[in-house]
N, C-alpha and C positions, 0 to 999 in steps of 0.2 A: 482468556486469550491472551495474546501477544503484542504489545506495544512496542513501538519503534518510534523514537523520536529522531528524525532525520531533516529536524530542522537546523538553517543555517550551512546542510549538505546542495551544494549546488547537483544537478541531475547531470548522468544516470543515477546517481551515488542511493537516492531516495529509491529509487524502483529497486534497484542490484539489493538493496538491503529487504524488501518487500519478499521478491524472489527468493531470497535464500532462508528465511524467516519458513513458508511454505513451504521450500524443498528439505528443511528440516523439521516439518511435521506439524505444524500451525496452519490451522484450519480458520481460525478467527486473526484479524491481526489490524488493530488501532495505529495507524501510521498520520501522522504528523514532521506535513515536511511545507514551509513555506516558500519554496524556491517557485515563482508566476510558471515557471514551466511543468512540475509538477502532476500539477490534475491531471493535465494531459495526458502524460507518459503513463501514471499510474491506471488511469481509463483502460488506455491502449492495450496494456500490460493484462489488465481484469476480461478486455474483451476477446484478447487470442486467444487466453487459456480458460474462459468459461468459469469466472469467478464473477459473483458479487461483487458490487462496489456504492455506498453512499456516504454524502456526506453525512461526518461526523459533527458531534454539538460543541466540540471542541475547536477553535481556531484553527485553521491549516488542517482540520484531519480528517481522514479518511476510514470510515472500517469498510474491511473486506472479508469476504465473505469466501472461503474455496467449497465446492461441494465437496461432500464423501464419495470414494469411489475411487 
């Protein structure tokens, strides 16, 4: 699993980092982001791309999964 610590970054940077990780081959990503806008931006990107997203056990964390194929 790829872990991205984007805490302290303002949007769009957390989402840019997430998209880059997936482009580079990550299929499972744990992203930590504390910008209040980040949850909506992460969810919107995941929905647009057909990825799964759910809250992680860590504060300000989301688990993003990219379907194979």
